[in-house]
N, CA, C and O atoms as a Tripos MOL2 file, in Angstrom:
@<TRIPOS>MOLECULE
protein
  292   291    73     0     0
PROTEIN
NO_CHARGES

@<TRIPOS>ATOM
      1 N         161.1490  182.2940   71.0660 N.3       1 MET1
      2 CA        161.5190  182.7170   72.4070 C.3       1 MET1
      3 C         162.6030  181.7620   72.8950 C.2       1 MET1
      4 O         162.3160  180.6050   73.2030 O.2       1 MET1
      5 N         163.8110  182.2250   72.9650 N.am      2 THR2
      6 CA        164.8950  181.4140   73.4910 C.3       2 THR2
      7 C         165.3030  181.9840   74.8260 C.2       2 THR2
      8 O         165.5310  183.1870   74.9580 O.2       2 THR2
      9 N         165.3930  181.1190   75.8150 N.am      3 THR3
     10 CA        165.7480  181.5870   77.1400 C.3       3 THR3
     11 C         166.8040  180.6920   77.7370 C.2       3 THR3
     12 O         166.8370  179.4890   77.4740 O.2       3 THR3
     13 N         167.6650  181.2780   78.5360 N.am      4 ASP4
     14 CA        168.6580  180.5050   79.2540 C.3       4 ASP4
     15 C         168.1460  180.1540   80.6460 C.2       4 ASP4
     16 O         168.5900  179.1730   81.2430 O.2       4 ASP4
     17 N         167.2150  180.9500   81.1630 N.am      5 GLY5
     18 CA        166.7270  180.7510   82.5140 C.3       5 GLY5
     19 C         165.5630  179.7980   82.6200 C.2       5 GLY5
     20 O         165.0480  179.5840   83.7180 O.2       5 GLY5
     21 N         165.1330  179.2220   81.5230 N.am      6 GLY6
     22 CA        164.0000  178.3070   81.5430 C.3       6 GLY6
     23 C         162.7610  178.9650   80.9530 C.2       6 GLY6
     24 O         162.6930  180.1840   80.7940 O.2       6 GLY6
     25 N         161.8120  178.1480   80.6430 N.am      7 LEU7
     26 CA        160.5820  178.6110   80.0190 C.3       7 LEU7
     27 C         159.4150  178.1080   80.8470 C.2       7 LEU7
     28 O         159.2870  176.9090   81.0940 O.2       7 LEU7
     29 N         158.5650  179.0300   81.2740 N.am      8 GLN8
     30 CA        157.3690  178.6520   82.0150 C.3       8 GLN8
     31 C         156.1760  178.6480   81.0700 C.2       8 GLN8
     32 O         156.0780  179.4800   80.1680 O.2       8 GLN8
     33 N         155.2800  177.7060   81.2870 N.am      9 VAL9
     34 CA        154.1120  177.5310   80.4320 C.3       9 VAL9
     35 C         152.8610  177.5900   81.2980 C.2       9 VAL9
     36 O         152.8140  177.0350   82.3960 O.2       9 VAL9
     37 N         151.8630  178.2680   80.7840 N.am     10 GLU10
     38 CA        150.5750  178.3510   81.4770 C.3      10 GLU10
     39 C         149.4670  178.1540   80.4580 C.2      10 GLU10
     40 O         149.5290  178.6930   79.3530 O.2      10 GLU10
     41 N         148.4600  177.3880   80.8240 N.am     11 VAL11
     42 CA        147.2890  177.1980   79.9710 C.3      11 VAL11
     43 C         146.1240  177.9450   80.5980 C.2      11 VAL11
     44 O         145.8070  177.7500   81.7710 O.2      11 VAL11
     45 N         145.4900  178.8010   79.8070 N.am     12 ASP12
     46 CA        144.2850  179.4940   80.2370 C.3      12 ASP12
     47 C         143.1320  178.5000   80.1120 C.2      12 ASP12
     48 O         142.6360  178.2440   79.0150 O.2      12 ASP12
     49 N         142.7210  177.9540   81.2340 N.am     13 ARG13
     50 CA        141.7040  176.9020   81.2180 C.3      13 ARG13
     51 C         140.3200  177.4130   80.8010 C.2      13 ARG13
     52 O         139.4750  176.6220   80.3810 O.2      13 ARG13
     53 N         140.0860  178.6900   80.9070 N.am     14 VAL14
     54 CA        138.8210  179.2540   80.4380 C.3      14 VAL14
     55 C         138.8320  179.3290   78.9140 C.2      14 VAL14
     56 O         137.8290  179.0270   78.2670 O.2      14 VAL14
     57 N         139.9530  179.7280   78.3480 N.am     15 ALA15
     58 CA        140.0710  179.8590   76.8920 C.3      15 ALA15
     59 C         140.2090  178.5050   76.1970 C.2      15 ALA15
     60 O         139.7250  178.3340   75.0780 O.2      15 ALA15
     61 N         140.8610  177.5460   76.8460 N.am     16 CYS16
     62 CA        141.1250  176.2410   76.2310 C.3      16 CYS16
     63 C         139.7980  175.5690   75.8620 C.2      16 CYS16
     64 O         138.8880  175.4600   76.6830 O.2      16 CYS16
     65 N         139.7160  175.1250   74.6130 N.am     17 GLU17
     66 CA        138.5220  174.4300   74.1280 C.3      17 GLU17
     67 C         138.7630  172.9450   73.9090 C.2      17 GLU17
     68 O         137.8900  172.2410   73.4020 O.2      17 GLU17
     69 N         139.9520  172.4590   74.2910 N.am     18 GLY18
     70 CA        140.2280  171.0350   74.1990 C.3      18 GLY18
     71 C         140.5450  170.5230   72.8100 C.2      18 GLY18
     72 O         140.3050  169.3490   72.5280 O.2      18 GLY18
     73 N         141.0740  171.3550   71.9360 N.am     19 HIS19
     74 CA        141.4390  170.9180   70.5860 C.3      19 HIS19
     75 C         142.5910  169.9100   70.6080 C.2      19 HIS19
     76 O         142.7160  169.0910   69.6970 O.2      19 HIS19
     77 N         143.4280  169.9680   71.6380 N.am     20 ALA20
     78 CA        144.5330  169.0320   71.8730 C.3      20 ALA20
     79 C         145.6700  169.1340   70.8670 C.2      20 ALA20
     80 O         146.4720  168.2060   70.7590 O.2      20 ALA20
     81 N         145.7630  170.2280   70.1330 N.am     21 LEU21
     82 CA        146.8940  170.3980   69.2300 C.3      21 LEU21
     83 C         148.2060  170.5190   69.9930 C.2      21 LEU21
     84 O         149.2610  170.1600   69.4690 O.2      21 LEU21
     85 N         148.1550  171.0150   71.2070 N.am     22 CYS22
     86 CA        149.3710  171.1160   72.0160 C.3      22 CYS22
     87 C         149.9870  169.7380   72.2310 C.2      22 CYS22
     88 O         151.2090  169.6130   72.3030 O.2      22 CYS22
     89 N         149.1630  168.7150   72.3330 N.am     23 LEU23
     90 CA        149.6620  167.3540   72.4970 C.3      23 LEU23
     91 C         150.3450  166.8550   71.2340 C.2      23 LEU23
     92 O         151.2690  166.0450   71.3060 O.2      23 LEU23
     93 N         149.9040  167.3260   70.0920 N.am     24 VAL24
     94 CA        150.5330  166.9420   68.8270 C.3      24 VAL24
     95 C         151.9540  167.4980   68.7710 C.2      24 VAL24
     96 O         152.8800  166.8040   68.3520 O.2      24 VAL24
     97 N         152.1220  168.7490   69.1940 N.am     25 TYR25
     98 CA        153.4210  169.4090   69.1030 C.3      25 TYR25
     99 C         154.3410  169.1100   70.2800 C.2      25 TYR25
    100 O         155.5550  169.0270   70.0950 O.2      25 TYR25
    101 N         153.8080  168.9500   71.4670 N.am     26 ALA26
    102 CA        154.6400  168.7700   72.6640 C.3      26 ALA26
    103 C         153.9780  167.8030   73.6490 C.2      26 ALA26
    104 O         153.5510  168.2160   74.7270 O.2      26 ALA26
    105 N         153.8900  166.5220   73.2880 N.am     27 PRO27
    106 CA        153.2190  165.5620   74.1670 C.3      27 PRO27
    107 C         153.9490  165.3420   75.4940 C.2      27 PRO27
    108 O         153.3510  164.8610   76.4560 O.2      27 PRO27
    109 N         155.2190  165.6860   75.5510 N.am     28 GLU28
    110 CA        155.9740  165.5460   76.7950 C.3      28 GLU28
    111 C         155.6070  166.6230   77.8120 C.2      28 GLU28
    112 O         155.8400  166.4750   79.0120 O.2      28 GLU28
    113 N         155.0260  167.7110   77.3040 N.am     29 VAL29
    114 CA        154.7480  168.8820   78.1440 C.3      29 VAL29
    115 C         153.2680  169.0160   78.4800 C.2      29 VAL29
    116 O         152.9240  169.5130   79.5520 O.2      29 VAL29
    117 N         152.3920  168.5850   77.5870 N.am     30 PHE30
    118 CA        150.9530  168.7760   77.7700 C.3      30 PHE30
    119 C         150.2130  167.4440   77.8580 C.2      30 PHE30
    120 O         150.6520  166.4280   77.3190 O.2      30 PHE30
    121 N         149.0900  167.4820   78.5450 N.am     31 ASP31
    122 CA        148.1580  166.3620   78.5880 C.3      31 ASP31
    123 C         146.7590  166.9620   78.6950 C.2      31 ASP31
    124 O         146.6080  168.1730   78.8520 O.2      31 ASP31
    125 N         145.7520  166.1220   78.6110 N.am     32 MET32
    126 CA        144.3740  166.5780   78.7610 C.3      32 MET32
    127 C         143.8310  166.0120   80.0700 C.2      32 MET32
    128 O         144.1190  164.8710   80.4300 O.2      32 MET32
    129 N         143.0400  166.8220   80.7790 N.am     33 ASP33
    130 CA        142.4530  166.3630   82.0340 C.3      33 ASP33
    131 C         141.0560  165.7920   81.7880 C.2      33 ASP33
    132 O         140.6200  165.6690   80.6440 O.2      33 ASP33
    133 N         140.3750  165.4540   82.8500 N.am     34 ASP34
    134 CA        139.0410  164.8580   82.7520 C.3      34 ASP34
    135 C         137.9980  165.8090   82.1740 C.2      34 ASP34
    136 O         136.9380  165.3750   81.7210 O.2      34 ASP34
    137 N         138.2990  167.1060   82.1890 N.am     35 GLU35
    138 CA        137.3760  168.0980   81.6440 C.3      35 GLU35
    139 C         137.7200  168.4520   80.2020 C.2      35 GLU35
    140 O         137.1780  169.4060   79.6430 O.2      35 GLU35
    141 N         138.6390  167.6660   79.5930 N.am     36 GLU36
    142 CA        139.0650  167.8960   78.2150 C.3      36 GLU36
    143 C         139.7600  169.2470   78.0360 C.2      36 GLU36
    144 O         139.6050  169.9030   77.0060 O.2      36 GLU36
    145 N         140.5180  169.6480   79.0410 N.am     37 ARG37
    146 CA        141.2990  170.8820   78.9910 C.3      37 ARG37
    147 C         142.7670  170.5160   79.1200 C.2      37 ARG37
    148 O         143.1240  169.5580   79.8060 O.2      37 ARG37
    149 N         143.6110  171.2890   78.4530 N.am     38 ALA38
    150 CA        145.0460  171.0320   78.5010 C.3      38 ALA38
    151 C         145.6100  171.3620   79.8760 C.2      38 ALA38
    152 O         145.1950  172.3230   80.5230 O.2      38 ALA38
    153 N         146.5540  170.5540   80.3000 N.am     39 VAL39
    154 CA        147.2960  170.7900   81.5290 C.3      39 VAL39
    155 C         148.7800  170.6790   81.2110 C.2      39 VAL39
    156 O         149.1780  169.9650   80.2910 O.2      39 VAL39
    157 N         149.5870  171.3890   81.9790 N.am     40 VAL40
    158 CA        151.0330  171.3990   81.8010 C.3      40 VAL40
    159 C         151.6500  170.3300   82.6970 C.2      40 VAL40
    160 O         151.3710  170.2750   83.8950 O.2      40 VAL40
    161 N         152.4840  169.4900   82.1100 N.am     41 LEU41
    162 CA        153.1480  168.4230   82.8570 C.3      41 LEU41
    163 C         154.5400  168.8290   83.3380 C.2      41 LEU41
    164 O         154.9900  168.3630   84.3850 O.2      41 LEU41
    165 N         155.2170  169.6810   82.5940 N.am     42 LEU42
    166 CA        156.5850  170.0940   82.9260 C.3      42 LEU42
    167 C         156.6670  171.6080   83.0150 C.2      42 LEU42
    168 O         156.4090  172.3070   82.0350 O.2      42 LEU42
    169 N         157.0200  172.1070   84.1680 N.am     43 ASP43
    170 CA        157.1730  173.5490   84.3410 C.3      43 ASP43
    171 C         158.2410  173.7840   85.3980 C.2      43 ASP43
    172 O         158.0160  173.4560   86.5630 O.2      43 ASP43
    173 N         159.3710  174.3290   85.0480 N.am     44 PRO44
    174 CA        159.7150  174.8940   83.7480 C.3      44 PRO44
    175 C         159.9980  173.8140   82.7020 C.2      44 PRO44
    176 O         160.2650  172.6570   83.0270 O.2      44 PRO44
    177 N         159.9310  174.2270   81.4560 N.am     45 VAL45
    178 CA        160.1610  173.3430   80.3270 C.3      45 VAL45
    179 C         161.6580  173.2130   80.0880 C.2      45 VAL45
    180 O         162.3590  174.2230   80.0170 O.2      45 VAL45
    181 N         162.1590  171.9910   79.9640 N.am     46 PRO46
    182 CA        163.5800  171.7990   79.6560 C.3      46 PRO46
    183 C         163.9380  172.4200   78.2980 C.2      46 PRO46
    184 O         163.1120  172.4670   77.3860 O.2      46 PRO46
    185 N         165.1500  172.8800   78.1880 N.am     47 GLY47
    186 CA        165.6110  173.5600   76.9770 C.3      47 GLY47
    187 C         165.3760  172.8050   75.6930 C.2      47 GLY47
    188 O         165.0510  173.4120   74.6720 O.2      47 GLY47
    189 N         165.5310  171.4980   75.7170 N.am     48 GLU48
    190 CA        165.3710  170.7140   74.4870 C.3      48 GLU48
    191 C         163.9230  170.6700   74.0030 C.2      48 GLU48
    192 O         163.6680  170.2550   72.8720 O.2      48 GLU48
    193 N         162.9720  171.0910   74.8410 N.am     49 LEU49
    194 CA        161.5610  171.0840   74.4490 C.3      49 LEU49
    195 C         161.0130  172.4830   74.1630 C.2      49 LEU49
    196 O         159.8330  172.6240   73.8410 O.2      49 LEU49
    197 N         161.8480  173.5150   74.2760 N.am     50 HIS50
    198 CA        161.3790  174.8870   74.0460 C.3      50 HIS50
    199 C         160.7540  175.0510   72.6640 C.2      50 HIS50
    200 O         159.6690  175.6200   72.5400 O.2      50 HIS50
    201 N         161.4210  174.5620   71.6310 N.am     51 ALA51
    202 CA        160.9000  174.7420   70.2690 C.3      51 ALA51
    203 C         159.5400  174.0740   70.1120 C.2      51 ALA51
    204 O         158.6450  174.6370   69.4820 O.2      51 ALA51
    205 N         159.3760  172.8900   70.6720 N.am     52 ALA52
    206 CA        158.0990  172.1780   70.5730 C.3      52 ALA52
    207 C         156.9870  172.9430   71.2800 C.2      52 ALA52
    208 O         155.8680  173.0310   70.7740 O.2      52 ALA52
    209 N         157.2980  173.4970   72.4550 N.am     53 VAL53
    210 CA        156.2970  174.2560   73.2130 C.3      53 VAL53
    211 C         155.9430  175.5520   72.4810 C.2      53 VAL53
    212 O         154.7820  175.9610   72.4690 O.2      53 VAL53
    213 N         156.9220  176.1850   71.8820 N.am     54 GLU54
    214 CA        156.6530  177.3920   71.0980 C.3      54 GLU54
    215 C         155.7450  177.0740   69.9120 C.2      54 GLU54
    216 O         154.8580  177.8600   69.5790 O.2      54 GLU54
    217 N         155.9660  175.9180   69.2710 N.am     55 GLU55
    218 CA        155.0940  175.4740   68.1700 C.3      55 GLU55
    219 C         153.6810  175.2280   68.6870 C.2      55 GLU55
    220 O         152.7050  175.6220   68.0490 O.2      55 GLU55
    221 N         153.5730  174.5810   69.8350 N.am     56 ALA56
    222 CA        152.2600  174.3110   70.4180 C.3      56 ALA56
    223 C         151.5180  175.6090   70.7010 C.2      56 ALA56
    224 O         150.3390  175.7410   70.3720 O.2      56 ALA56
    225 N         152.2050  176.5610   71.3060 N.am     57 ALA57
    226 CA        151.5740  177.8510   71.6230 C.3      57 ALA57
    227 C         151.1700  178.5840   70.3480 C.2      57 ALA57
    228 O         150.0840  179.1600   70.2770 O.2      57 ALA57
    229 N         152.0330  178.5630   69.3550 N.am     58 GLY58
    230 CA        151.7500  179.2610   68.1090 C.3      58 GLY58
    231 C         150.6240  178.6460   67.3080 C.2      58 GLY58
    232 O         150.0020  179.3250   66.4910 O.2      58 GLY58
    233 N         150.3500  177.3650   67.5280 N.am     59 ASN59
    234 CA        149.3190  176.6690   66.7720 C.3      59 ASN59
    235 C         148.0370  176.4330   67.5510 C.2      59 ASN59
    236 O         147.1090  175.8070   67.0400 O.2      59 ASN59
    237 N         147.9750  176.9230   68.7790 N.am     60 CYS60
    238 CA        146.7400  176.7900   69.5570 C.3      60 CYS60
    239 C         145.6680  177.6710   68.9100 C.2      60 CYS60
    240 O         145.8540  178.8840   68.8060 O.2      60 CYS60
    241 N         144.5630  177.0880   68.4790 N.am     61 PRO61
    242 CA        143.5490  177.8730   67.7600 C.3      61 PRO61
    243 C         142.8860  178.9610   68.5990 C.2      61 PRO61
    244 O         142.3110  179.8980   68.0450 O.2      61 PRO61
    245 N         142.9550  178.8530   69.9240 N.am     62 VAL62
    246 CA        142.3340  179.8670   70.7770 C.3      62 VAL62
    247 C         143.3720  180.6250   71.6090 C.2      62 VAL62
    248 O         143.0200  181.3790   72.5160 O.2      62 VAL62
    249 N         144.6430  180.4190   71.2950 N.am     63 GLN63
    250 CA        145.7500  181.1090   71.9660 C.3      63 GLN63
    251 C         145.6560  180.9960   73.4890 C.2      63 GLN63
    252 O         145.7940  181.9820   74.2130 O.2      63 GLN63
    253 N         145.4180  179.7750   73.9500 N.am     64 ALA64
    254 CA        145.2580  179.5360   75.3860 C.3      64 ALA64
    255 C         146.5760  179.2430   76.0990 C.2      64 ALA64
    256 O         146.5990  179.1020   77.3210 O.2      64 ALA64
    257 N         147.6790  179.1500   75.3410 N.am     65 ILE65
    258 CA        148.9740  178.8120   75.9360 C.3      65 ILE65
    259 C         149.8250  180.0760   76.0320 C.2      65 ILE65
    260 O         150.0380  180.7810   75.0450 O.2      65 ILE65
    261 N         150.3010  180.3420   77.2400 N.am     66 ARG66
    262 CA        151.1600  181.5090   77.4700 C.3      66 ARG66
    263 C         152.5500  181.0220   77.8730 C.2      66 ARG66
    264 O         152.6970  180.1100   78.6860 O.2      66 ARG66
    265 N         153.5520  181.6470   77.2920 N.am     67 LEU67
    266 CA        154.9410  181.3170   77.5800 C.3      67 LEU67
    267 C         155.6230  182.5300   78.1680 C.2      67 LEU67
    268 O         155.3340  183.6650   77.7890 O.2      67 LEU67
    269 N         156.5390  182.2820   79.1060 N.am     68 ARG68
    270 CA        157.3470  183.3810   79.6150 C.3      68 ARG68
    271 C         158.6710  182.8280   80.1290 C.2      68 ARG68
    272 O         158.7740  181.6770   80.5550 O.2      68 ARG68
    273 N         159.6470  183.6690   80.0710 N.am     69 SER69
    274 CA        160.9800  183.3030   80.5280 C.3      69 SER69
    275 C         160.9960  183.2780   82.0390 C.2      69 SER69
    276 O         160.4180  184.1590   82.6770 O.2      69 SER69
    277 N         161.6440  182.2880   82.6240 N.am     70 ARG70
    278 CA        161.7860  182.2560   84.0810 C.3      70 ARG70
    279 C         162.5780  183.4390   84.5600 C.2      70 ARG70
    280 O         162.3540  183.9350   85.6640 O.2      70 ARG70
    281 N         163.4990  183.8970   83.7490 N.am     71 ALA71
    282 CA        164.3210  185.0470   84.1260 C.3      71 ALA71
    283 C         163.4620  186.2990   84.2940 C.2      71 ALA71
    284 O         163.8230  187.2130   85.0350 O.2      71 ALA71
    285 N         162.3170  186.3330   83.5960 N.am     72 ALA72
    286 CA        161.4390  187.5050   83.6630 C.3      72 ALA72
    287 C         160.4810  187.4320   84.8370 C.2      72 ALA72
    288 O         159.7560  188.3920   85.0990 O.2      72 ALA72
    289 N         160.4630  186.3120   85.5510 N.am     73 SER73
    290 CA        159.5180  186.1530   86.6740 C.3      73 SER73
    291 C         159.9080  187.0040   87.8450 C.2      73 SER73
    292 O         159.2270  186.9930   88.8710 O.2      73 SER73
@<TRIPOS>BOND
     1     1     2 1
     2     2     3 1
     3     3     4 2
     4     3     5 am
     5     5     6 1
     6     6     7 1
     7     7     8 2
     8     7     9 am
     9     9    10 1
    10    10    11 1
    11    11    12 2
    12    11    13 am
    13    13    14 1
    14    14    15 1
    15    15    16 2
    16    15    17 am
    17    17    18 1
    18    18    19 1
    19    19    20 2
    20    19    21 am
    21    21    22 1
    22    22    23 1
    23    23    24 2
    24    23    25 am
    25    25    26 1
    26    26    27 1
    27    27    28 2
    28    27    29 am
    29    29    30 1
    30    30    31 1
    31    31    32 2
    32    31    33 am
    33    33    34 1
    34    34    35 1
    35    35    36 2
    36    35    37 am
    37    37    38 1
    38    38    39 1
    39    39    40 2
    40    39    41 am
    41    41    42 1
    42    42    43 1
    43    43    44 2
    44    43    45 am
    45    45    46 1
    46    46    47 1
    47    47    48 2
    48    47    49 am
    49    49    50 1
    50    50    51 1
    51    51    52 2
    52    51    53 am
    53    53    54 1
    54    54    55 1
    55    55    56 2
    56    55    57 am
    57    57    58 1
    58    58    59 1
    59    59    60 2
    60    59    61 am
    61    61    62 1
    62    62    63 1
    63    63    64 2
    64    63    65 am
    65    65    66 1
    66    66    67 1
    67    67    68 2
    68    67    69 am
    69    69    70 1
    70    70    71 1
    71    71    72 2
    72    71    73 am
    73    73    74 1
    74    74    75 1
    75    75    76 2
    76    75    77 am
    77    77    78 1
    78    78    79 1
    79    79    80 2
    80    79    81 am
    81    81    82 1
    82    82    83 1
    83    83    84 2
    84    83    85 am
    85    85    86 1
    86    86    87 1
    87    87    88 2
    88    87    89 am
    89    89    90 1
    90    90    91 1
    91    91    92 2
    92    91    93 am
    93    93    94 1
    94    94    95 1
    95    95    96 2
    96    95    97 am
    97    97    98 1
    98    98    99 1
    99    99   100 2
   100    99   101 am
   101   101   102 1
   102   102   103 1
   103   103   104 2
   104   103   105 am
   105   105   106 1
   106   106   107 1
   107   107   108 2
   108   107   109 am
   109   109   110 1
   110   110   111 1
   111   111   112 2
   112   111   113 am
   113   113   114 1
   114   114   115 1
   115   115   116 2
   116   115   117 am
   117   117   118 1
   118   118   119 1
   119   119   120 2
   120   119   121 am
   121   121   122 1
   122   122   123 1
   123   123   124 2
   124   123   125 am
   125   125   126 1
   126   126   127 1
   127   127   128 2
   128   127   129 am
   129   129   130 1
   130   130   131 1
   131   131   132 2
   132   131   133 am
   133   133   134 1
   134   134   135 1
   135   135   136 2
   136   135   137 am
   137   137   138 1
   138   138   139 1
   139   139   140 2
   140   139   141 am
   141   141   142 1
   142   142   143 1
   143   143   144 2
   144   143   145 am
   145   145   146 1
   146   146   147 1
   147   147   148 2
   148   147   149 am
   149   149   150 1
   150   150   151 1
   151   151   152 2
   152   151   153 am
   153   153   154 1
   154   154   155 1
   155   155   156 2
   156   155   157 am
   157   157   158 1
   158   158   159 1
   159   159   160 2
   160   159   161 am
   161   161   162 1
   162   162   163 1
   163   163   164 2
   164   163   165 am
   165   165   166 1
   166   166   167 1
   167   167   168 2
   168   167   169 am
   169   169   170 1
   170   170   171 1
   171   171   172 2
   172   171   173 am
   173   173   174 1
   174   174   175 1
   175   175   176 2
   176   175   177 am
   177   177   178 1
   178   178   179 1
   179   179   180 2
   180   179   181 am
   181   181   182 1
   182   182   183 1
   183   183   184 2
   184   183   185 am
   185   185   186 1
   186   186   187 1
   187   187   188 2
   188   187   189 am
   189   189   190 1
   190   190   191 1
   191   191   192 2
   192   191   193 am
   193   193   194 1
   194   194   195 1
   195   195   196 2
   196   195   197 am
   197   197   198 1
   198   198   199 1
   199   199   200 2
   200   199   201 am
   201   201   202 1
   202   202   203 1
   203   203   204 2
   204   203   205 am
   205   205   206 1
   206   206   207 1
   207   207   208 2
   208   207   209 am
   209   209   210 1
   210   210   211 1
   211   211   212 2
   212   211   213 am
   213   213   214 1
   214   214   215 1
   215   215   216 2
   216   215   217 am
   217   217   218 1
   218   218   219 1
   219   219   220 2
   220   219   221 am
   221   221   222 1
   222   222   223 1
   223   223   224 2
   224   223   225 am
   225   225   226 1
   226   226   227 1
   227   227   228 2
   228   227   229 am
   229   229   230 1
   230   230   231 1
   231   231   232 2
   232   231   233 am
   233   233   234 1
   234   234   235 1
   235   235   236 2
   236   235   237 am
   237   237   238 1
   238   238   239 1
   239   239   240 2
   240   239   241 am
   241   241   242 1
   242   242   243 1
   243   243   244 2
   244   243   245 am
   245   245   246 1
   246   246   247 1
   247   247   248 2
   248   247   249 am
   249   249   250 1
   250   250   251 1
   251   251   252 2
   252   251   253 am
   253   253   254 1
   254   254   255 1
   255   255   256 2
   256   255   257 am
   257   257   258 1
   258   258   259 1
   259   259   260 2
   260   259   261 am
   261   261   262 1
   262   262   263 1
   263   263   264 2
   264   263   265 am
   265   265   266 1
   266   266   267 1
   267   267   268 2
   268   267   269 am
   269   269   270 1
   270   270   271 1
   271   271   272 2
   272   271   273 am
   273   273   274 1
   274   274   275 1
   275   275   276 2
   276   275   277 am
   277   277   278 1
   278   278   279 1
   279   279   280 2
   280   279   281 am
   281   281   282 1
   282   282   283 1
   283   283   284 2
   284   283   285 am
   285   285   286 1
   286   286   287 1
   287   287   288 2
   288   287   289 am
   289   289   290 1
   290   290   291 1
   291   291   292 2
@<TRIPOS>SUBSTRUCTURE
     1 MET1         2 RESIDUE 1 A MET
     2 THR2         6 RESIDUE 1 A THR
     3 THR3        10 RESIDUE 1 A THR
     4 ASP4        14 RESIDUE 1 A ASP
     5 GLY5        18 RESIDUE 1 A GLY
     6 GLY6        22 RESIDUE 1 A GLY
     7 LEU7        26 RESIDUE 1 A LEU
     8 GLN8        30 RESIDUE 1 A GLN
     9 VAL9        34 RESIDUE 1 A VAL
    10 GLU10       38 RESIDUE 1 A GLU
    11 VAL11       42 RESIDUE 1 A VAL
    12 ASP12       46 RESIDUE 1 A ASP
    13 ARG13       50 RESIDUE 1 A ARG
    14 VAL14       54 RESIDUE 1 A VAL
    15 ALA15       58 RESIDUE 1 A ALA
    16 CYS16       62 RESIDUE 1 A CYS
    17 GLU17       66 RESIDUE 1 A GLU
    18 GLY18       70 RESIDUE 1 A GLY
    19 HIS19       74 RESIDUE 1 A HIS
    20 ALA20       78 RESIDUE 1 A ALA
    21 LEU21       82 RESIDUE 1 A LEU
    22 CYS22       86 RESIDUE 1 A CYS
    23 LEU23       90 RESIDUE 1 A LEU
    24 VAL24       94 RESIDUE 1 A VAL
    25 TYR25       98 RESIDUE 1 A TYR
    26 ALA26      102 RESIDUE 1 A ALA
    27 PRO27      106 RESIDUE 1 A PRO
    28 GLU28      110 RESIDUE 1 A GLU
    29 VAL29      114 RESIDUE 1 A VAL
    30 PHE30      118 RESIDUE 1 A PHE
    31 ASP31      122 RESIDUE 1 A ASP
    32 MET32      126 RESIDUE 1 A MET
    33 ASP33      130 RESIDUE 1 A ASP
    34 ASP34      134 RESIDUE 1 A ASP
    35 GLU35      138 RESIDUE 1 A GLU
    36 GLU36      142 RESIDUE 1 A GLU
    37 ARG37      146 RESIDUE 1 A ARG
    38 ALA38      150 RESIDUE 1 A ALA
    39 VAL39      154 RESIDUE 1 A VAL
    40 VAL40      158 RESIDUE 1 A VAL
    41 LEU41      162 RESIDUE 1 A LEU
    42 LEU42      166 RESIDUE 1 A LEU
    43 ASP43      170 RESIDUE 1 A ASP
    44 PRO44      174 RESIDUE 1 A PRO
    45 VAL45      178 RESIDUE 1 A VAL
    46 PRO46      182 RESIDUE 1 A PRO
    47 GLY47      186 RESIDUE 1 A GLY
    48 GLU48      190 RESIDUE 1 A GLU
    49 LEU49      194 RESIDUE 1 A LEU
    50 HIS50      198 RESIDUE 1 A HIS
    51 ALA51      202 RESIDUE 1 A ALA
    52 ALA52      206 RESIDUE 1 A ALA
    53 VAL53      210 RESIDUE 1 A VAL
    54 GLU54      214 RESIDUE 1 A GLU
    55 GLU55      218 RESIDUE 1 A GLU
    56 ALA56      222 RESIDUE 1 A ALA
    57 ALA57      226 RESIDUE 1 A ALA
    58 GLY58      230 RESIDUE 1 A GLY
    59 ASN59      234 RESIDUE 1 A ASN
    60 CYS60      238 RESIDUE 1 A CYS
    61 PRO61      242 RESIDUE 1 A PRO
    62 VAL62      246 RESIDUE 1 A VAL
    63 GLN63      250 RESIDUE 1 A GLN
    64 ALA64      254 RESIDUE 1 A ALA
    65 ILE65      258 RESIDUE 1 A ILE
    66 ARG66      262 RESIDUE 1 A ARG
    67 LEU67      266 RESIDUE 1 A LEU
    68 ARG68      270 RESIDUE 1 A ARG
    69 SER69      274 RESIDUE 1 A SER
    70 ARG70      278 RESIDUE 1 A ARG
    71 ALA71      282 RESIDUE 1 A ALA
    72 ALA72      286 RESIDUE 1 A ALA
    73 SER73      290 RESIDUE 1 A SER
């Protein structure tokens, strides 16, 4: 997903099981909260981190990360 208008990231906190793989792929964008659930640190995501966030979303074992173009908002 390549966008010129920016990339928005959302974590489904109900689906997230705290595997933390998103932190492996995009530690600048994700962190874990006190409930061991992923949270988004940067929204929208800067262009240089799009590939990392796409990898994080693609490798989430429970598909809890949703990406969308800001232009589509």
